[in-house]
N, C-alpha and C positions, 0 to 999 in steps of 0.2 A: 504494500500500500504506500507507494512512493508519495511523498509530500503529506503524509498523515499528520506530521507535526504542525502544519499551518493552522489546523483547526483546534489546537490545544491552547489553553490559557497559559501553560508553562512555556510554550514556544513564544507566545506574544510577549510574555514578561522577559524572557531571555534576550529578545532582540529589540526591546524597547529602547528608543533613542539611537538605534543604528540606522543610518540612511544609505550606506554603500553596501549593496548586496554582495558584490564581488569580494569586498573586504571580509565579509562574513564567511565566505567560502574558504578563505585562507587563514582564518582564526582557529587555530588548532583546538583550544579549549572549548570554544563555542561549537565547533563541528562535532566534537565528542558529545557534548551535552545534548545538542539537538538530535543527533543520530539515535541516542539511547532513550530519549523521551517517550516515543510511541511504544518501545519495547517494555519500558518500565510500567507504563500505564495499562497496556492491553496484553502484555505477555505474548507479543508476536513471535512467530517461529524464526523470523530473520530480521536483521536490521539492514537498512539501505543507507549508505554513507551520505550525510548531508552535503550536497554539492550542487553543481549546475552543469548542463550540457555545454555551456559556453566557456567553460574553463579552457578548453583547447583553443578557442578563438582568442582568449586572453593571452595564452602562451605564445600565440603567433603575432602578438602585438596589436590586436584590434582594440579600439577605444570603445569600451562598453559601459553603459549606464543602465540602471533599472529604475523605471518610473512607476511608482505605486499606482495600480489600477490599469496600467497600460502594458507593462512588461519591458523587455530589453530594448534599448535604443543603441545603435552602433554606428560609428562613422563608416559609411559603406565603402567597400573597395571595388575597384574596376578590373584589377588583374592580379595574378599571383605574385607579381614582383613587389606588391605593397605589403605582403606578409613577411614577417621576420623569419630568417633561417634559424630556427630554434635548435641549437646544438646542446643546450644544457637544460633539458626538460626537468630533470630531477631537482635541480637547484630551485627552480620556480615553484614546483609543486610540493616541495618538502613539507610545508605545514599541513597539506592534505594527507600526505603519506604518513606523517607522524600521527595524525588523527586516526587513520585506518589502523595503525598498529595498536594504538591505545584502546580503540573500540574493540578490536579483536581480543585483546588481553582481558577486557572487562566483561565481554559477553560469555555466557555459559557455553561450554564446548558444543552442546547439541544445537545451538542457534547459529545460523549462517550469517556471514557479513557479505552483503552484495555491494560491489563497486560498480561504477558505470561510466559511460561517456555517451555523447551524442553521436548518431550516425554521421559520417562525413558529408552526405548530401544535406542533411538538416543544418549542420553547422555552417556549411557553405552558403546555404540559402539565407540564413540570418545575416551573415556578414556582407553579402552582396546586396541584399535588400535594405540593410540598415535596421533590421528588426523583423517583426512578424509581417506577414502579407497574406492576402486572400488569393492573389493571382501568381505571385512569384515571377512576374514578367521580366524583371531585371536579371534574375538568375537564369531563367530559361533563354533569354537573349544571348547570354554568354556561352550557351551550349556549344555553338560551332566555333568558338574562339578559345576561351580560356577556362571554362568551367572545369574541365577534366583535370587541368593542371592544379587548380585550386583544391579540388577534391583529393588529388594525389598528395599534396602537401599536408592537408588535414589528416589524411589516412596515416601517413608516416608518424606524425606527432601522436595521434590517437593510439597507435600500436605501442609506442614508447610509454605513454601515460598509463595504459591498461596493464602492461607488463609490470610496471613499477607498483601499481595497486596490488597486483597478485603477490609480488615479492614482499610487500609490507603487510599482507594478511588477508586480503579479500578472498573469500571462498567461492564466489560466483561473480561473473561479470555480465552486465546487461548493456545492450546497445539500444539507445532510444532514437529511432529514426522518425521523429514526430511529424515531419513534413513529407514522408514518403508517398502519401496518398495523392499528391498532385501529379505524380509521374506515371507513365504507362509505357509499354512497349520497349523500344530501344533505350529510352531515357531511364526507365526503371532498371533495366539490365546494367547499363553503364554507370549510373550514379548511385544505385542502392546495392544491387547484388554484387557487382564487381568489388567495390571497396570493402563491403562486409565480408566477403569471402577471403579477401587479403588479410583483414584483421584477424579473423578466426584462424586462418592458416598460420599466421605468425604466432598467435598465442599458443595454439596446440603444438607448434613446432618447439616451443620452449617448455610447455606444460601439457604433455599428452593427456587427453581425456578430460581437460579442465572444462567445467560447465560454463557455457556461454548462452545467454538468452537473448534472442533478437526481438525487436518490437518495431516493425514497419507499419506504423499506425495508419489506419484508413486505406490499406492497400487492396482491400476487397479480395477478388479471386487471385490476385498476384501474390497473396500469402503462400499459395501452393508453390509457385516458382521460387520464392524466397526460401522456403523450407528445404526444397529439393536441391538448390544450387549453392547455398552459402555454407552448409555444413554446421550451422548453429545446433546446439544441443537441445534447445527447446525454443518455443516461440510464444510470445505474449500476444494475445488477440484483443483487439479493441471491441467496444460494446456494440458496434454495428455489424459484427460478424455473427451470423446465426450459428449457434453452438452445434446444431445437427450437421451443418455443412462443414464446420471445422473438424468435427469428430470423424466424418467420412473422408475428408480430403487431406488433412494435415497429419502426416504419419510420424510425427515426433512428439515428445511430451509438450503439453499445452499449459499456458498460464492465462488466467482471465476469469470472466470478462464482464463483471457486474457494472452497470452504468453508474458512474459517480453521482449523477443527478438523482437517481432513485434513492441512493443511500442518504443523500443530503435532505431530500424533501418528502420521501414517502417510505418510512421505515417498514411498514407492513408489506408493501409490494417488494421492497428490497429483499426482505427475508424470504418471501415467496419465490422470487426469481433466483436467489442464491441457492435455495433448495433444489430448484429445477436444474441449475448448472451442476451442482454436486451430483445429483442423480444421473445426469447425462454422462459424466466422466468417472463414475465411481469404480469402474473396472479398468481404468487406464492410468498411467502416470500423469498426474495433474497437480498443478499449483493453483489453489484458489486465490484470486486477486480481483481487483477492479480492472475495468477496461481503460483506465487512465488514472491520473492522480486524484487524491481526495480533495474535494472542493473546500475552500477555507471556512465556509459557514456550515459545514456538516456538524450536526449535533453529536457530542461525545457519546451520548447514550445509544445513538444509531450505530456508531462504529463498534461499541462494546457488544451490542446485541449480535451484530454480524460475526464478530470474532468468536463469541460464545457458541453461535450456531456451527461455525466451521470446526471448532475444536471438539464439538460433541459428536461429530460424524465418525 
């Protein structure tokens, strides 16, 4: 349940007075505290390191700011030459890595620590657009010129970043390709599948059989190609994917996919839908999760009821 902390009063208290989100991501003590909060309150089976998918963009020298209620704003780039050649990834991310080590030391052995990064296409689309977008027209305009070079640079840094996360204690890695759903056909193959496969291959070359979860959000039927071609260990499905279709077509372990809005605004239907999801996948390797992050105004009692249901199965 990535971002579960945002709905907790202890999260809001811990970040009170902090205005620079990227500084929060490099504050070792704060990252440890925020990562462990949902585990302490709900006894989750795993912790997700508190961070952001744009850390890699920051490593590459992008000027990032977060505006409350809007999200990230970035000075947009026009070509790969504007990105820094980051040779010293570990030095930049050492506060994050130290947080991973401390969280792993504090977690019970039976609970996993999930590290993550953004998918290269998603990170590229943010830094080309200057933030979020509905059309991604700037990023797609670069396709025939420089987009692949930008994605390649992001991919290389992402590999280094994730390998360091594993070395410092992450038990699982997840790749969040949140903007994958705007692509199809050749673009999906080149911008999502190709870099994901490269990342997975590099990680497993260093750590054979290491678990890697992919999440190409809103990819529809292209989830099938993603699962078959990237060699991810498991796939997280968004809340628009019918679970019956996923069960029939996706032949690797699944994670998902309760709608976060249901959990936030209709506890009764959320529990009902969660039971349906659990029943559908009860005979298969399955990680119960939401189909995206917890909404900030989700009532704590709704999350607690959902966790109790899942743990009772």
